[in-house]
N, C-alpha and C positions, 0 to 999 in steps of 0.2 A: 473478453475476459480482463484480468488485470495485467498490469506490465511487470509487476513483481509481487511476490508472495506478501499477503498481508502480515506474516510473521516478519519478514524482511523490514517492513515499514515500521512495525512495532519496535524491532530491535534498534533502528536508526533513531526513533524516538527515545528510547531508553539511553541510547549513547549521548543524545543531546542533553537529558537530564543529567547523566553522569558527569558531563563535562561542566554543567552549571554547578553541580553539587560540589565540585572541587574548591570552588571560590565562594559559593552562597550557602551557608549554613541552613537557610530557610527552606532549601529543596529536600523535602522529606519523603517518605515513601509515597504519600499523596502526589508528589510532583512526578515520580517515576510512573505512577499509574496513569497520570493525566497525560504524560509524554507518549506512553504506549497507546492509549486511547485516541490521542490526536493522530497518531501515525496510521491507525486503522481507519479512523472516521471518514475520509473521503470515499472509502470503497463501500460504504452502505448505500451508495447509489448504483450498486451493481445491476439492479433489475428496474432501475428508473432513470434513464439517461446517463448511464455509466461514463464516467470520466468527464461529465459536463455539470450534472447537477450539484454536486457536492465537491468538485475539484476546482480551486482557486489558486493557480501558480502565481498569480501577481497579488490578488487581494488578501489570501491568508498571510502573506508576508507583511504586507502593509498593515494589517490588523495586529501583527506580533509586536511591531515597534512600539506603539503606545503601551501595549500589555507589558512588555518587558521593562519599559521606563516606570510604569506603575508599579510593578514588582520591585524595583530598585528603591522606590521612595517608600512604599508602605511596609515592605520586607516582612511578609507574611506567608506561610506554606500556601494558602489558597490563591493569593495573587500569582505566586510562581507556578502553581499549578495550572492556572488559566494561560499564562504566558508560554509554558512548555508545550500545552496543548495546541496552542495556535502556531508555535514553531514548528512542531511535529507535522501537523496538517499541511503547513507549507512546504516542508521538506518532501512530503509524499507527493504533492501535487506536481512540483518541480521534478522529482525523480521520475515519475511516470513518462515524462517527455524523453528520457534517457532509454526507455524501454522499448518493447516492441508495439505493434499496431492493434487496433481493436478489431479483433477477429477471433473466430472460433479456434483457429490454429495459427497463432501468431508466429509459430516459426517458419512458416511459409513466407513472410515478410511482404505480404500483399497490400495490407492497409497502410493508408498514408495519414490516419488519424491516431495520435497518441493521447493527447490531452487538450480538452478545450479550454482556451484563454479567453475568459470574459472580458478582460481589459483590451485585447487585441481584437476580439469579436471573430475569432477563427479558430480552427483547430491547429495545434502545433504537430508538426511531423515527427514521427518516431525516429529516434537516433539509433535504436537497437544496440546499445552497448551491453544491456541485458535483452537478450532476444525474446524472452517470454517468461512469465511467472513460472517458477519451477525449474527453469534452466539451471545448469551447473553453475553458472556465473552468478546467478540470483541466489543459490545456497551459499557459494563462496562469500558474496558480499554480506550476507547476514552473519556469517562466521567472524569475517574480518572485523565488523563493528562490535560483536558481542565479545570477543576474546579480551579486548583491553578493559571492558567494563567488568568482566568476571574477576579481574585482577584486583578491582577496587571496592566490589561490593559482596555481600554475603546475605545470608537469611532468605526471606521470601523473594527478594529481588533476584538473587542468583538462581534460586530454584526456578522462578519464572522464566529467566533467560535460558536455562537449559530445557525447560518444557518447549519454549519457541523453537529452539533449535532442532529438537525432536520431531516436532510437527513439520518443520521445514524439510527434514531428510525425507520423512515418509511421503510428504507431498510431492517432491522432487521424483521419487521413484514411481509414483502413480499417475504423474501429470499426463503423459501422452495416453495411456491406456483409458485414463478417466474420460477423456473426450469421445473416444470410440464407444465406451459405455454409455455415455450420455446421449449420444447420437442414436444409438440403437433405442434407447428409452423414448427420445423425442419422436421418433417416427411411429411410435406405438400409443402415444397419449391421445386423448380425444382432440378433435379438431378445435374445440371451445378453449382447451388448455393451450394449444399450440398458439393461437392468436395472441395469447398474453405473454408469450416468451419474447425476449429481445431478437430482432432479426438476425444478429449475428449467430445465434444458436440454430437457426433453421436454414440459413441462405445455402449452406454447403450440402445439407441433407437434401433439401428440395431440389438441387441441381444434381443429385445422385453422385456427388463426389465425396467418397468416404475414405480417401487415401490419407495416409498418415504424413 
């Protein structure tokens, strides 16, 4: 699973865009949308080499440097949208190392794989400052980065932030029960489907370990 909620990553991206918008008038609604999308983008590898296929804690940051310089030179909304997308994706990849490990129940703290660094050619270990996606501290982090932004924005951006916070609250409430429900389902799907599921979804079920 993820180390933090996708909504938290999106809110961090939006906060990055808001900080840039204070000094750069070219950061428009497009930039905020791109930053939110960049914050979520790495987790699109959830079912295909999660935290490895699209997570680049070093290379996203390196790519963001020329993108920011280009945006400063050409000063267009599109250029800033690209730069903010890469900055948010870099933040996501780095933040995942601060979270829990790659396992079905990350609150148990058994996995030593947080995010894969292609630059170092190895898995970075989880720091567990945020124990798992949907943990109370995950929700708190999202709220902390959202509140200052809500003071400075309005309209669709503010509505989007409130929607993300609402989703975060709901996910936090159902996070642990959701695992039990998913496990019940995984045990009953055809074997042909099970072979297509990531190993972390099945390893505890196969071992007969269904404790929370």
